[in-house]
Residue, then its C-alpha position, 0 to 999 in steps of 0.5 A: m793436392n798440397f796444404e803446406g803453410l796452413r793452420v788449424l786449431v781443433v777444440g774438443d774432447v780428446m781421447l786415447d784409443n787403446y788397442v789389444a790385438c789377441n788370438v782366440g783359440r779355445i774356451s776358458p774351463e772357468a766359464p763359457v767365455p773365449v780365452a784371448q791370448v794378447v799378441r800386441r798392444w798400442s795406442v793412438p790419439g782419438g776423438a778430437a785429437n785423431v781429427a788433429r792427427n788426421l790434419a797433421r798427416l795431410g801436412l797442416h800445422v795443427d794445435v789441439v785444445g782439450i783436457v786430459g787427466r793427471d794419469a798415465e793415459g793423459v801422458n801417453l796421449q800428450e807424447l803421441l801428439r808431440a810426436q806428430g808435431i801437433g801443438d799441445g793445448l791440453v789442460r791436465s785436470e786434477a778431478r777428471r780422468t782421461t777418456a780412454k777407449t780400449r778395443i779388444t780385437s781378433q783377426g782384425q775384428q773387434l771383440l769388445r770395447l772398454d770405455e773410461e770417461d767422464g762426461s760431467q760438467l768442467s769446473a770454472k778452473e778448467e773452463a778458464e783454462l781452455h779459454e786461455r789455451c785457445e787464445s794464441p792458436l785462434a789468432a793465427c788459425d785459417v779454420l776452426v774445428l770443434s769436435d764434440y764427443a759429449k765429454g764436457v769440453l764443448m758442453r752447454t753451461a747454464d748461462d750459455e757462457g761455456l767455451c763453445p759459444w765463446l769460440v764461435c763468437r771469436a772465430r766469427s769476429r775474425g772471419v775464421p770458418i768454423l766446422v763442428d762435429p756435433k753431439g746431442s739433440d740441442w745444437t744451440r751452442y753451435a749457432g752461426v757456424q759455417c758447417v756441422t757435420p752429423n752422421s745419419g743417427e746424430f742428424a735424426i736426433a737433432c731433428g728430434k727423430p731419434g732411431t729413424h732413417i731420414e732420407g730423400d725430400d724429408l732429409v732436405t727439408q729437415g736439413a734447411r729447418l736445422c740451418v734456419r733454426y741455428g743460423f748454420d751456412r750448410l750441413l754435411v750429413t755423413r751416411g755410411p755406405k750411402g756416402v754424404v750429402l751436402l745441404e745448403p738453404g736454397k740450393d739443390p742438395c749435393y750427393v756424393r757416393d761412397v767410394s770406399r774399398e773393402v771395409a775393415d773398420v769404420s772407427g775414426a772415419g768421421d774424424t777423417v771427413m771433418a780433418t779433410l774438409a777443414a784442410c780443404v776450407a783452410k786452402g780456399l777450396d769451394w765446399e762441394t769440391g771439399v766434400r768430394i775430397a773428404n768423401a774420398a778420404a773417408g774411403v781410404a780410412v775405412g779400409k784400415l784396421g782401427t783408428a787410422p789417419v789418411t796421409l796426403a800421399e794416400l789422399n792424393q792417390a785416391l783422387r787420382e784413381g777417381a779421375e778420368n785418367p789416373r795415370l796422367y800426371t803433371a811433373e810436379e804431381l809425379q814426384d811424390r810417386i817417383q819418391e815412393w818407387r825409389r824408397a821401394g828400390e824400383t827401377i824407373v824407365f822413361t821414353n817419349g814421343c808424340f804417340d799420335l796414332i798407336h801402331p804396332g811399333h808403339a806396342s813393341l816399344i812399350r813391351q821392351c820398356v817394361a822388360l827393362g825395369d819396375r815403373l815406366i813413365i811416358g813423356l808425351n809431346s803436347d799438341a803445340s809441340v807436335r804441330r811444331l815438329k810434324g806440321p800444321t795438320r798434326p796431331v790427329q788426336d789431341q793430347q788428352s785423347r793420346a794421353q788416354v790411349i798410352s795410359a791404357m796400355h799394358g805396363v804404363d805407370a805414368v803419362v806426363i805432358f811436356e810442352e817443349d820441343t824436346p823432354l830434356k826439362l822433364l828428364e832433369k825432373v824425373r832422373p830416370d834410371i833408364l832412357v829409352k829411344g828407338a834404334d834409328y837414333a844413335q847413342s850420341e843423338v838421344v836428347g838427354g842422354d848425356l844427363v842420364r849417363g852423368y848421373g849413372g843411369r844408362v840409354h837403351l836403343a829399342d829395336l824398331t818394327e819395320g814399316c810402322s810409323t804414324t806419318g805413313i798411316v796418316k798418308r795412306l788415310g789421306v789417299r783413301e779419303g781422296e779416293d772417296 
């Protein structure tokens, strides 16, 4: 998955998320309350700014427009966004304070949250400045994200001339998809957008059933009514541990189950879903695929403490873990993993072959490879390559089956299928530290040996297991079939 070159504009209520990590070990003598000894403080972008931060970590070009106060929190937030390479379209208000949330934590658990905010109507001057900040990035973006936390930026005005309906109108006229993270019971200001992403509570409020859990047929029916009422193309309802459901009028609902690991903190998970879905829409993926990818990203996000974005590498790994064969890579996909392994100082070992019918010789080769280094990559001949090398009756198993079997062997970290008769092109990309072949080859006969030795790697000849070959097994099977 790659989002390079795509642009997103995020407009909404930006905030500063402050964290104070403490140790709690005694009760105050002044009152029956715990004493929290401060260990560490840090701050990260929150709200709409966290959506922008998530998008930036996925590799997109991001502009964010919102409002901050002329205070230390506003300066801090602007500096954090600039450090992430995010386009700063923030208006500095003379009258408002920067929205900030301070979370007091101990041993990874929140003890208390302190909120500082101003959710009042914007002034005419502030509205005008926000309009101006949106003009240029809106003209260049692939997707518009509206992140509404009911802090004023996207608030509905008495004459419906607020920023939100103006943005929707402009984006629609330019064919730019619009995604909204909503707030409140009246979604009129979002009318006509492509997708709205409420959580279960926000969905119930919009349906006029606050505090209830809407499920099953009622959820589908209520969702269809909201889409018709406001002219939405679809709704994506996030339901915590129950996963997400995509509702589109005239289509069956698409339920995607929760894929989270152990939950550390749900803060910002909705921002991660919004950002990842927006990235997928910008890339031109269909909505169902985008929802599944966004759900996988949320599963990573809730495993982190605090408001933390999901990186592109983490997203790709999460998608891989959910795949039928998570250890099967293309040569291009493998590059990111190889870079991670090299950064960790790990030794990369490579061997290759057809691996048609796994036998003790293959098992011995894998064991010897594993003993030589930290990471083992297997180059696997494609079906067409095997036929050219072994004849028209081979392989016995197709390349996907062979990849599945070899991936399951202990110590194998990655399998890459190559189309050529030799792995030379693949070796040029992988550049392993150690290249392994069987001892039936001489050092000078190993394909790619000169390449590997040339950049300082080495070639190792593995011991052979006598009497083990796929060709021999196939011949014996043929005799038995004839006897039958």
